[in-house]
C-alpha positions in Angstrom: -94.4 -125.0 67.8 -91.9 -127.4 66.3 -92.7 -130.9 65.0 -90.6 -133.8 66.1 -88.0 -134.7 63.5 -87.0 -138.4 63.0 -84.5 -139.8 60.6 -84.5 -141.8 57.4 -81.8 -144.5 57.8 -82.4 -147.2 55.2 -81.8 -146.9 51.4 -85.4 -148.0 50.5 -86.7 -145.0 52.4 -84.5 -142.6 50.5 -85.4 -144.3 47.2 -89.2 -144.0 48.0 -88.9 -140.3 48.6 -86.9 -139.8 45.4 -89.2 -141.9 43.2 -92.6 -141.0 44.5 -92.1 -137.5 46.0 -91.8 -134.0 44.6 -88.6 -132.0 44.5 -87.5 -128.4 44.4 -84.0 -127.4 43.5 -82.1 -124.3 44.6 -78.4 -123.3 44.4 -77.7 -124.6 47.8 -79.5 -127.9 47.8 -82.2 -130.1 46.4 -85.2 -130.8 48.6 -87.2 -134.0 48.0 -90.5 -134.5 49.9 -93.0 -137.3 50.1 -96.2 -137.6 52.3 -96.2 -140.8 54.2 -99.5 -142.7 53.8 -98.8 -145.2 56.6 -99.7 -142.6 59.3 -103.3 -142.7 60.7 -103.2 -139.0 61.7 -100.8 -137.0 59.6 -101.4 -133.8 61.6 -99.4 -135.1 64.6 -97.0 -137.3 62.7 -93.3 -136.7 62.9 -91.2 -135.2 60.1 -88.5 -137.6 59.0 -85.3 -136.3 57.5 -82.6 -137.8 55.3 -79.4 -136.2 54.2 -77.2 -137.1 51.3 -74.0 -135.8 49.7 -72.5 -137.5 46.7 -68.8 -137.4 45.6 -69.8 -134.6 43.2 -69.9 -132.3 46.3 -66.2 -132.9 46.9 -63.9 -135.0 49.1 -64.9 -136.4 52.4 -64.2 -133.2 54.3 -66.5 -131.2 52.0 -69.2 -133.8 52.0 -69.2 -134.0 55.8 -69.3 -130.2 56.2 -72.2 -130.1 53.7 -74.1 -132.7 55.7 -73.5 -130.9 59.0 -74.8 -127.7 57.6 -77.9 -129.4 56.2 -78.5 -131.0 59.6 -78.3 -127.7 61.3 -80.5 -126.1 58.7 -83.1 -128.8 59.2 -83.1 -128.2 62.9 -83.6 -124.5 62.4 -86.1 -124.3 59.5 -87.6 -127.7 58.8 -88.6 -128.5 62.4 -90.6 -125.2 62.6 -91.9 -124.9 59.1 -92.0 -128.3 57.5 -95.3 -130.2 57.0 -96.0 -133.0 59.5 -96.3 -136.5 58.3 -93.8 -136.0 55.5 -90.4 -137.4 54.7 -87.7 -135.0 53.5 -84.4 -135.7 51.8 -82.0 -132.8 51.6 -79.4 -133.4 48.8 -76.2 -131.4 49.1 -74.8 -129.6 46.1 -71.3 -128.3 45.5 -72.3 -124.9 46.9 -73.8 -126.2 50.1 -70.5 -126.2 52.0 -69.5 -122.7 51.1 -72.8 -120.9 50.5 -73.4 -118.1 53.1 -75.8 -119.3 55.9 -78.6 -116.7 55.3 -78.8 -117.7 51.7 -78.9 -121.4 52.6 -81.8 -120.7 55.0 -83.5 -118.8 52.2 -83.0 -121.7 49.8 -84.7 -124.2 52.1 -87.6 -121.8 52.9 -88.1 -121.1 49.2 -88.1 -124.8 48.4 -90.7 -125.5 51.1 -92.9 -122.8 49.7 -92.5 -124.2 46.2 -93.5 -127.6 47.4 -96.5 -126.2 49.2 -95.2 -127.5 52.5 -94.5 -124.2 54.2 -96.1 -124.0 57.7 -95.7 -120.4 58.7 -96.2 -118.7 62.0 -99.9 -118.2 61.3 -100.5 -121.9 60.8 -99.3 -122.7 64.4 -102.0 -120.4 65.9 -104.9 -122.3 64.3 
């Protein structure tokens, strides 16, 4: 079962996650997570996602490629295993654009586990 994934679009939303949330770093990305308190029932609340890639990642081509890869990664992993009612910001690193896909998937899964947000297959059967 996958949770619906919304988007973070405004700068204050990104800053709120960065300031108040928790983070986990890996070679392929930095994951920032924050539980929204404005939701009445967090179990059915959507996951919201923000992506960012600074100029440290590279030129426009590299930054766009890194964001595309993070977006695809979020569709594959975060929608299935992320905690509902949370905002996530995936921050690209220099290696994001060139890191092999299986390692990038492993980076996000490991970050979710470190944050305590992993929702495995057994959680969906409860």
